[in-house]
VEXLUMDREN-595817 format. One record per residue (C-alpha): residue number from 1; residue in three letters; chain; x, y, z. Coordinates in nm, 2 decimals. Example, Ala and Ser with C-alpha at 12.3 -4.5 7.8 and 13.67 -1.06 7.14 Angstrom:
{node 1,'ALA','A',{1.23,-0.45,0.78}}
{node 2,'SER','A',{1.37,-0.11,0.71}}
This chain:
{node 1,'MET','A',{-9.49,-11.19,-26.43}}
{node 2,'GLU','A',{-9.16,-11.05,-26.30}}
{node 3,'LYS','A',{-9.11,-10.85,-26.63}}
{node 4,'HIS','A',{-9.45,-10.68,-26.62}}
{node 5,'PRO','A',{-9.43,-10.31,-26.53}}
{node 6,'SER','A',{-9.68,-10.34,-26.25}}
{node 7,'TYR','A',{-9.50,-10.63,-26.08}}
{node 8,'GLU','A',{-9.30,-10.40,-25.85}}
{node 9,'ALA','A',{-9.62,-10.29,-25.68}}
{node 10,'VAL','A',{-9.70,-10.64,-25.57}}
{node 11,'SER','A',{-9.36,-10.82,-25.57}}
{node 12,'SER','A',{-9.30,-10.84,-25.20}}
{node 13,'TYR','A',{-9.66,-10.98,-25.14}}
{node 14,'VAL','A',{-9.62,-11.23,-25.43}}
{node 15,'ALA','A',{-9.31,-11.37,-25.25}}
{node 16,'LYS','A',{-9.48,-11.37,-24.91}}
{node 17,'TYR','A',{-9.81,-11.53,-25.03}}
{node 18,'PRO','A',{-9.72,-11.75,-25.33}}
{node 19,'ARG','A',{-10.04,-11.95,-25.31}}
{node 20,'VAL','A',{-10.25,-11.65,-25.41}}
{node 21,'ALA','A',{-9.98,-11.47,-25.62}}
{node 22,'GLY','A',{-10.16,-11.52,-25.95}}
{node 23,'ALA','A',{-10.49,-11.39,-25.83}}
{node 24,'LEU','A',{-10.33,-11.09,-25.66}}
{node 25,'PHE','A',{-10.13,-11.00,-25.97}}
{node 26,'GLN','A',{-10.42,-11.04,-26.21}}
{node 27,'THR','A',{-10.67,-10.85,-25.99}}
{node 28,'TYR','A',{-10.42,-10.57,-25.93}}
{node 29,'ASN','A',{-10.37,-10.53,-26.31}}
{node 30,'ASP','A',{-10.74,-10.54,-26.38}}
{node 31,'LEU','A',{-10.82,-10.27,-26.13}}
{node 32,'LYS','A',{-10.52,-10.05,-26.21}}
{node 33,'LEU','A',{-10.51,-10.08,-26.59}}
{node 34,'ALA','A',{-10.85,-10.20,-26.72}}
{node 35,'GLN','A',{-11.08,-10.03,-26.47}}
{node 36,'GLN','A',{-10.84,-9.74,-26.39}}
{node 37,'TRP','A',{-10.89,-9.73,-26.02}}
{node 38,'ASN','A',{-10.72,-9.45,-25.83}}
{node 39,'ASP','A',{-10.51,-9.47,-25.51}}
{node 40,'LEU','A',{-10.48,-9.84,-25.54}}
{node 41,'GLU','A',{-10.29,-10.00,-25.25}}
{node 42,'VAL','A',{-10.21,-10.35,-25.13}}
{node 43,'ILE','A',{-10.32,-10.44,-24.77}}
{node 44,'GLU','A',{-10.19,-10.75,-24.59}}
{node 45,'LEU','A',{-10.45,-10.98,-24.43}}
{node 46,'PRO','A',{-10.23,-11.22,-24.23}}
{node 47,'GLY','A',{-10.53,-11.40,-24.07}}
{node 48,'CYS','A',{-10.64,-11.49,-24.43}}
{node 49,'SER','A',{-10.29,-11.56,-24.56}}
{node 50,'ARG','A',{-10.32,-11.32,-24.84}}
{node 51,'CYS','A',{-10.35,-10.95,-24.94}}
{node 52,'ALA','A',{-10.64,-10.73,-25.03}}
{node 53,'LEU','A',{-10.65,-10.43,-25.26}}
{node 54,'ARG','A',{-10.81,-10.09,-25.16}}
{node 55,'GLY','A',{-10.87,-9.81,-25.39}}
{node 56,'ARG','A',{-11.13,-9.58,-25.56}}
{node 57,'ARG','A',{-11.32,-9.63,-25.88}}
{node 58,'PRO','A',{-11.28,-9.34,-26.13}}
{node 59,'ASN','A',{-11.48,-9.03,-26.04}}
{node 60,'THR','A',{-11.57,-9.16,-25.69}}
{node 61,'GLU','A',{-11.46,-9.06,-25.34}}
{node 62,'ASP','A',{-11.54,-9.39,-25.16}}
{node 63,'PHE','A',{-11.26,-9.64,-25.10}}
{node 64,'LEU','A',{-11.35,-10.00,-25.18}}
{node 65,'SER','A',{-11.18,-10.32,-25.07}}
{node 66,'VAL','A',{-11.12,-10.62,-25.30}}
{node 67,'VAL','A',{-10.99,-10.96,-25.19}}
{node 68,'PRO','A',{-10.84,-11.17,-25.48}}
{node 69,'CYS','A',{-10.90,-11.54,-25.47}}
{node 70,'SER','A',{-10.91,-11.84,-25.70}}
{node 71,'LEU','A',{-11.21,-12.02,-25.83}}
{node 72,'ALA','A',{-11.05,-12.34,-25.70}}
{node 73,'GLU','A',{-11.03,-12.22,-25.34}}
{node 74,'SER','A',{-11.28,-12.31,-25.07}}
{node 75,'LEU','A',{-11.39,-12.02,-24.86}}
{node 76,'SER','A',{-11.56,-12.04,-24.52}}
{node 77,'THR','A',{-11.79,-11.80,-24.33}}
{node 78,'ASP','A',{-11.51,-11.78,-24.07}}
{node 79,'TRP','A',{-11.27,-11.67,-24.34}}
{node 80,'ILE','A',{-11.51,-11.41,-24.46}}
{node 81,'ARG','A',{-11.56,-11.28,-24.10}}
{node 82,'THR','A',{-11.18,-11.26,-24.06}}
{node 83,'THR','A',{-11.15,-11.07,-24.39}}
{node 84,'PHE','A',{-11.41,-10.81,-24.27}}
{node 85,'ARG','A',{-11.24,-10.77,-23.93}}
{node 86,'GLU','A',{-10.89,-10.73,-24.08}}
{node 87,'LEU','A',{-11.02,-10.47,-24.32}}
{node 88,'GLY','A',{-11.17,-10.26,-24.04}}
{node 89,'SER','A',{-11.53,-10.38,-24.08}}
{node 90,'PRO','A',{-11.63,-10.20,-24.41}}
{node 91,'PRO','A',{-11.99,-10.21,-24.52}}
{node 92,'HIS','A',{-11.90,-10.45,-24.80}}
{node 93,'VAL','A',{-11.61,-10.63,-24.96}}
{node 94,'TYR','A',{-11.56,-10.74,-25.32}}
{node 95,'LEU','A',{-11.43,-11.09,-25.38}}
{node 96,'ALA','A',{-11.23,-11.10,-25.71}}
{node 97,'ILE','A',{-11.27,-11.46,-25.82}}
{node 98,'ASN','A',{-11.00,-11.55,-26.07}}
{node 99,'THR','A',{-11.02,-11.84,-26.31}}
{node 100,'GLU','A',{-10.76,-12.03,-26.50}}
{node 101,'ASP','A',{-10.83,-11.84,-26.82}}
{node 102,'SER','A',{-10.76,-11.50,-26.64}}
{node 103,'SER','A',{-11.13,-11.41,-26.62}}
{node 104,'ILE','A',{-11.23,-11.22,-26.30}}
{node 105,'VAL','A',{-11.58,-11.21,-26.15}}
{node 106,'TYR','A',{-11.64,-10.96,-25.87}}
{node 107,'TYR','A',{-11.89,-11.06,-25.60}}
{node 108,'LYS','A',{-12.01,-10.80,-25.35}}
{node 109,'ILE','A',{-12.02,-10.95,-25.00}}
{node 110,'SER','A',{-12.19,-10.78,-24.70}}
{node 111,'PRO','A',{-12.17,-10.88,-24.34}}
{node 112,'GLY','A',{-12.47,-11.06,-24.18}}
{node 113,'ILE','A',{-12.80,-11.12,-24.36}}
{node 114,'VAL','A',{-12.89,-10.85,-24.61}}
{node 115,'LYS','A',{-13.23,-10.84,-24.77}}
{node 116,'PRO','A',{-13.20,-10.79,-25.15}}
{node 117,'PRO','A',{-13.36,-10.48,-25.30}}
{node 118,'LEU','A',{-13.70,-10.52,-25.46}}
């Protein structure tokens, strides 16, 4: 990981939050290199003991927040509320759920109860 060109962008956070280092590094690379997001930045979420990523999809103006996590982690509703609060209460947050084979599945999470579209 340390020899990868994008490691410098996340290196201080990887050392600070080693439990989620793999998910952070993998998600950062997916958003930056594969999905080609713009203005990608790392944001600390001390209440969640990890970092989030904020950036823009190509050809869009809206900033989106992504929180990397592992498939093996247990997340609570309190953890999700803390995540929204520390990110400034955005309309939604994406969870980037990483697996052992480096697959990432993105789930869009909204605060409260949201009726699905018909």
